[in-house]
N, C-alpha and C positions, 0 to 999 in steps of 0.2 A: 505493500500499497505507500503509494507517493507523500513522502512527509509536505505540509499545506503552509507558507509561511505569507508576511506580508512585506517584509523585505529582506532579500539572500543577502548579504554581503561576505562577498570571496576577496580575505586579508585580512592581517592583524595588525599593520601598521598603524602609524598616526593620521593616514587616510581614511582608512576604513573604520578604524575606532570612533575618532572624530567624528564622523558621518551619522553613525550609529547611537554614538550619545545625542547626537541632534534629535534625532529622527525617535530615539526613544520611548516619547509620548504619543507614536501616531500610531502605534502596533506593533505585533511581534515579527521582533528581531533576530534572527539566524545570521551567527557569523561564522564561517568554515576559516579554519587554518590547518595550513598540510601538515605544519609539525607542531612543535608546540608553539601556544602563543606568542611567546616574547622572542621566536627565533626569526626574525623581523632584520631589514636592511634600518629601518628606524632605531634599533636598538644598537646599531654597531657605529651609529653617526657621533661623530667627534665634536666637529666646527661648530655649530651650533644654527641660530634662525638670524637671517637679514632684517632687518625693524631701522628704522629713521627714528632715532629718538634723541640725538647731539642736536647741541645749539648749531653747530656749525653744519649742520646736516639738511636735505630737504628731499621730499618726496621726489622731483625736479631729478632731483641727481642722482639718487637710488634707481631710478628709471630709467636714466641715460645711461649708469654702468651696466644695465641688464642688456639695454638693446646692441650695446657695443662687445658688449660678450656676446651675443647673438649671432653677430654677423650680419648682420642685416635680412636674418629670417625671423626674432621676434616679431609677434606683433602687437605693436603700442598699444592696443586696447588693452590686451591681456596682460601686459607688465605694469599699466598704470591701475586696473583692477585691481591686480596683487600688491604691490607697493602700499596703494591707499589706504588697504583694508587690514594692514601689517600691524598698526597698533592695536587697533579692536581684538586679532586673534589673540594678539598678546596678552591682552588683558584677560580674553579668557583662557586663556592655559594657563595662569596664573592663577584666579581665582577657582581653578580645577584642583591646584596643589602644586602645579608646577615653579619649584625655588631658582631663578635665575641669580647667576653669583654677581655681588654687590661690590661696586668699586671701593676698594678696602679702601685710598686717600677720602669718600664722602661716602657712607655707608647710605646714603638715602637715595643714589641712586645704580642703575644698573651699570655693571662694567660691559665695557663696547670691546668687541674683541677688531681684528686688520685682518683682512684677506685676500689673497688677489683678484685682479678686477675692480675691485671695492675704490672708491676717490674718498672715504672716509670711514671711521670706526663706529659699526655699524651691527656687528655680530653678537650678539644676546645667547651668552652659554650658559651650563652650569658645569663648572669646571673644563674637564676636557673628555664628557661622560652625558653630553645634551642630550642625544637619542635617547639612551639607556634610561633617562630620565623620565622623559615623557612617556615613554614606552610603558614606562611604572606606572606612572599615575595614571595614564589613559586605561590603562587594563585593570586598574583599582577600580575604578568608580565605574565602567562598564559591568565589571563581575556584581555590582552590587544594585546592576539593576533587576526587577525580576522581568522588563520585556525583553531583553538581551539577552539572548541562546549560544553563548560561545562552544563551539564544538572544534576541539583539535584533531592534529591525525585526520583530515578529510581535502581529498583534493577534490575539485572540479576537472571530469574528465573533458564533460562540453555541455554548451548551451542549448534550450532547449528553447526553438521559434518557433510558429507558426510555419515559417518557408520549409523548416525542417520536416515538419509533419505534409507540407505540399499544400497545405491551407490559407496560402500569406492573403490573397486577394489583391485589395491595392496599397495596402501599408503592412510589412510585414513588423515583427515585435517581439519580443523576449518572453518568453513562458517560465521558466526556471533552469534548473541546472541538475546535470546527471553528476552525480557526486560519490567518489570512491573512500572505503574506509581504509587507511592505510595497512592495518593488519591481518585482516584478510581478502583486503581488494573487492569486497562486496560493494558492488554498485547502485545506489539509493535516484530513486526519482524526487528531487526537493521543486513544489512549482513554488511560483514568486511572481507574483504582478511587477514587481522592481529588483532588477537585481544588479550589483555596483560589482565591478571590475578593481581593486585595491589590492592586487598579486605584485605589486612590485618590481622590479627590473630583470636584468637578463644577460644581467655578468659572467654566469656559468656556459654560456657561449662558450666564452674565451677559456686559456689554460689558465690565466695569473688573474684575479680579480679580487676584491676589495669584499664582495659581496658574500652574503650568508650562502648556503647549500639550497637555500629555497628559490634562488633567482632564475630560475631557466625560463622564463619569457611566456609564464603560463596565460598572461591577461592577454598580451598583443594576439598570441595563438587562437586563444578561445574566441577574441571577440572577431581576429578575421576571420574562421573558419565559420562562424555564425553569420559573415554578410558586411560587417561592418569595413570601414577603411581604418590603413595606421600609416601615418605620415612620419618621414624625417629619420627615420630608423638606420641609416647610415650613420647618423650622428651619435658614436659612444664616445662618449667622454672618459679616458684615460686618467686615472689620479696618477699624478706625478709621485709619489711617495707611500708606499708600501712597504713594510719590514720585509726583509730581504736576509731570512731564516731560515734552515731545515727543518726548524720544527715549532715555525710561525705560517699557520694557513691562509689568512686574509687580514691580515692586522692593518689597521692603516695607520699612519702616520700625518698626523692630521697639516692642512695648509695651512694653521694658526700658530705653528709654530714658527713658519715663514713669514706670519705675519708677525711674531713678536720679535723677528731677526735673526733666524736661521739661515744658515747660508748654504746652498748645494755647492760640493766639490769632486772634481773628476778623481778619477783612481790612483793619480800622486797628487793629493789633496791639495789641488788649486780650484778657485772658485772659476766660475766658465757661463755663468747666466746673462755676464753684462755683454760677452758676445751675442748674444742670440733678441734681447731684447730690451731698450732702455731701463724698463721696470724691475731688472732683476729677477726676484726672487719673488716677486708679486705679480710677475708676467699672468696674463690668462694661462689656466690651466693645458689648454692644448698645446700654448708654444712653451712650455713649461715640460709638459711631455716627450714633446717631438726632439727639444734638446738635450733630454739625459737619453733618448730613444739615441740621438746621432753621436754622442760621448761614449756611450757602451757599444756601438758596430763601430767607431774611430779606433777606441784602444781596446775592443776583443775584451773587455772587462764585464762582469755577471752584476757588479752595480755599482751607484757612485754612493756619494757621501752625504749624507745629512748632521752638517755641525749647528749647536746652539750651546755648546760648553761652553763658548765665550761669555755667556752671559749668567749672572749671580747664581747660584747653585741652590739658594732658597726661593728664588724666584720660580727657577725650572720644577721645581718639586712643587710648588704650592698654584700655579696655573697649570703643570699638564700632570697631576698626578695619576693620572690612569695610566698615559704611554711612560712615564716614567718607571712605575710598577711594573709593567706587563713588558718594559726591554728588559729590565731589572732581572726577572724571570730565564731571559734569556744570554745573560750574560752579560748585558750594554748597558752602562751605565752612562746615561746621557749628558749628565753634569759635567762628564771629565773626558770623554771621546765621541767622537763623529756615527749615526745611524747607518747602516748598510742601507739602502732604499731602491729598490727597482720602478717602475710604472705599471699599474695594473689596470683591469674593465674596471670602471667604477660605474659610471651612470648612463642608461638609457635617456637622450635629450628627447627623442621622438617616443611613438608608442600611438594608441588607439585616437585616432581623432576624435575630436570634444570640441563642443561651443563654451562660451563662455559659463555656462550651468551645469558642465560636464556631460550633458547630455551626447550621445553619438547617434550613428546613422541607425540606431534600432531603438524603435520607442520600448521604453521601458528599462533601457541598458543604460548606467552611467559608468563611466571610467575615471579615477582618481589618482593621484599621487604619480609615482613614476613609470606604469602600466600607460597611464593617458600622453596624450598630446595636445597640451592646450593652449600651444604656442607663445608661451613664456619663453623658456628657452633656443629657441633656434637653434642655430649649427652649435652652440658650446652652452652650457651652463656658468651664471656666475655662479659662485660660492656662498652655498648657504641659501641660496635660493629657493634649495628645492622643498623642505619641512614648510617652509613659507606656504610654496604652492598647495602642498597638503591641505593644509591646514583652510587656504580662504577656498579653492574648487572643495572639501568634505561640504565647506558651509555652505557655497554657492548652489553644489548638485542636492543638499538637504534642503533650500528654499525650492527650489522647481521643485523635487517631491513632493514638498508640500502644497506649491501651486497646484501643482497638476493630480495630484491625491483621487482624486472623483472619477478621472478619465483614467490612470491605471489600471485603481483597483478592479476595474470592469473587465476582466479577463474572460474571452471568449468560450463558450461553453465548446471544446472540444479534448476527444480522449488523446488521453497522452500514456503513449507505451512506456511502459516500462525497459531496461536494455534490455537488450536481444542480444547476446553474445555467438549467438550462431552456433556454427558445428565448431566453435572454438577447440584447444586444449592446451592442458597447460604447458607451458615453455619448460623445456628440462634444461638446456644448456643456457643460463644467464650471461656466459661471454658474448651471447650475439647483443644484447645490449651494453657490457660494459665496453665490452672493441669500438661500439658507433658514438659513445658517449665520448671517449679518449679522443678516438681520431677526428669529430667535429669541431674539439675544443683546441686541438692541436693546430689542426686546419684555420679556424679562425684567429687564433695569434699568430702563426707564422704568415698566412696571405692577406686577411683583412683587418689587420692591428694599426698601427699608429701610423704609420707610413703605406702607401696601398701604390700598389702600381695594374695596370690593366690585364697583363700578363696572370700575377698570380690570383687577381679576381674572376679569370675566365677558368681558371687552372681547379680554383675552391667553387665554382659554379657546378663545374662538371663534375667534380666530386661529389658534391652535396646532394646533386640530384641522383647519381648512385647509390648512395647512402640511402635516399628519399624513400626511394623505390623500396629499397630491399625494408626499411620499417614499414612501408604500406605493405606490403607482401605479407610481414610478419603482422600486423596489425588486423589480417581478414584471418590468418591460421592460428590465434594465439589468443588465450587469453588475457586480456590485459592485467596488468600491473601496476602499483605505483611507477613503479622505476621507468618501466615503457612507456606509461602517459608523459612522464618529464621527457623522457628521449624524443619523442615523438614531436612534442610544443618545440623542443631545446633545438629538432634540426630544423623544422616551419620558420623560425624567428632567422635563426642563422641564414638560409636560403633571402629571407625577405632583407635581411641586411645588404646581403653581395647584392642583390638587384637594384638596394637602393642607391647601393656605392657604386655601381657600374652605372645607373641612370645619369648620374652626378658628372658631370665631364669638365670638374674644377678645385683647386683647393678652396674651402670655409670650412671656418671653425673647427670642430674635431676630425673634419674629414680631411684628410690632405692625399693629392692624388698625385705621382711624380711626374708624369706627362702633361699635369694641366697645373702646376703649380700657381697659379693666382686664379684670384676671382674674376667669374665671369656674370655679368648682371644677366645673360640670358636663362643664367638658373639661381635668380633670386627668386625660388618660389619653393613652395615644401613640395617635397617628391612622398607622392602618393601609392600607396599598393593598395589591393585588397584579394578577395578569395582568388580572383583568379590567374594572381601573381604566385599562387600556391598550388599552380596544375603542375604536376609533369605531363609533357613534350617529349 
C-alpha cells in the first residue's frame, strides 16, 4: 500500500530542513534522506554565510561581487533577491538557535570574515564549523515538529509523474516518488502533491571531492528523467584547498584561512599566486584552482602548501579550532608548519532549472539548494553564497507552496502502480557496480577536470556512453540496490556534464577549455539539457 503525505522532501541539508520547518503547519511532511540525517554537505561547510552587515558594505557591493564571480552568467534578478533577503534569513536562523561567532573586540557585533571574490568582510560564521552547527540546530527543530516525519536510510529511485503513467494531457505534474529502503532494497510508493528535490550536489562524480559520500547527483538525475530541464552543469567548482593526506578522505581547508592571510606555496616553498592574479590568494576559486593545477603539472608534485603559520598561534587556534584539531590528528600542526593541499571537486554551480520561487518545469516539483540552478551562481559561485541561496530559496519555495496550495493538493484520480521489478534477479557479482563506479570517477577527474580539452571530452563522452549502455542492460536484468541506483544517477549526471562542456566552446568561470581559452559572447547564455540528452544513440 502506498504511503500518502502532503509534502515529500528529498534531502536533509539546510535547504530541505528549512523548507520543511517553514511548511510544518501546512500539513504532513515526509522528509527522506539517504544515510543518516546529519550526513550532508551542509554539515561539512566550514566557511560561513555571506550577508551584508558592516557599515562599509552594501547590497550593491555584494550583488556586484556575485555577478563578477558568475562571469556573465548570473541572473541579476536572482542575485538581488538573494542578497537583499540575506539579513532577514540570518535573523531567522538566529531566532531558531544558531549562535554566530561574535567579534572579540566588540561582542555586541557578529564577527565578519573575508573570502576570495568578496570586496568586504561579510562572512558570518560559527568558528570554522558553521554548517555543522546549522545542521544541528535545524535537525533538532525538525525532530520537535509532530508534522515532520524524518525517515533515514531511504533513497528516491524515480519520480512518479502523470507523464510516466502516460496520462499527462496538457500539463504534466509530479505525483510522488518510488523510494528504496537502504537495508533491504525494498521499493515503496510515496504519493505527494508536492515533491522537493533538496539532494545536494554531485561531487562524487569525481575521484577527488570535498563532498560527502551521498553527493551522487541524485536530484539532477531524478529531475531530468522526470522531464525537467537542467542548466549549466559544465560549471563544476573545484575547491582549491583540500587536505592532502592518505588518511584524510574529503577534509576541506576553508577559504577563510586565505581570507585571514594564509599563503599558497609551491613544492619548493615559494609563493606563486601573485603570478596568476592581482588579488593573489583572494582571487576567485576557479583561478586559484587552475593556478594550483598548473603548478602541480609544472613541477610533477602531488600537492602544494598552504601556510598560515606566520600568524599568531593563539589566533589560529581560536579562529580555526576544527581545522587545527583535525590537522593535528593527522600529525600536522598548522600553527608551526604549512598544510599539504590539492584541489577537489566541490560545488555544482548548475542543476535543475528553477524560477525565483524554486519551481521547476514540472508542476508540484520544486528544487532547492545545490541540486537547483536558480541563476545565482552563473559560471562560478562566489564563496559562502551557497548556504545563503539555500535559505532564501527554501523560503521562496515555501511561499509558492502556500500560495498555490489549493491547486497543488488537487491530485488527479489515477491509479499509481507499485514498483515492478519484472523478471529481474539478484546481482551475484557486485564488482560490476564497483568497477563502473571507479571508472566513471577516474574518467571524469582525468578528462573533465579543472582544465579540459575537446579530445579528452570526446573520449570521456564515448567511454561514458559505453558504461551507460552496460548500466541500462544491468538495470533491466538485475534487482535494483541502493548502490546500483546511485551508479545509474552518477553516470547520467556525468554524461550531462560532458555534453554541457562540449556545448560550450569558450572558457568562462569554472569551465576552462584549452582550445578556446577566451570568453565568447555568443556563449553568454545558460546551457540547457533535458531528458533527450540522456538518451543513448
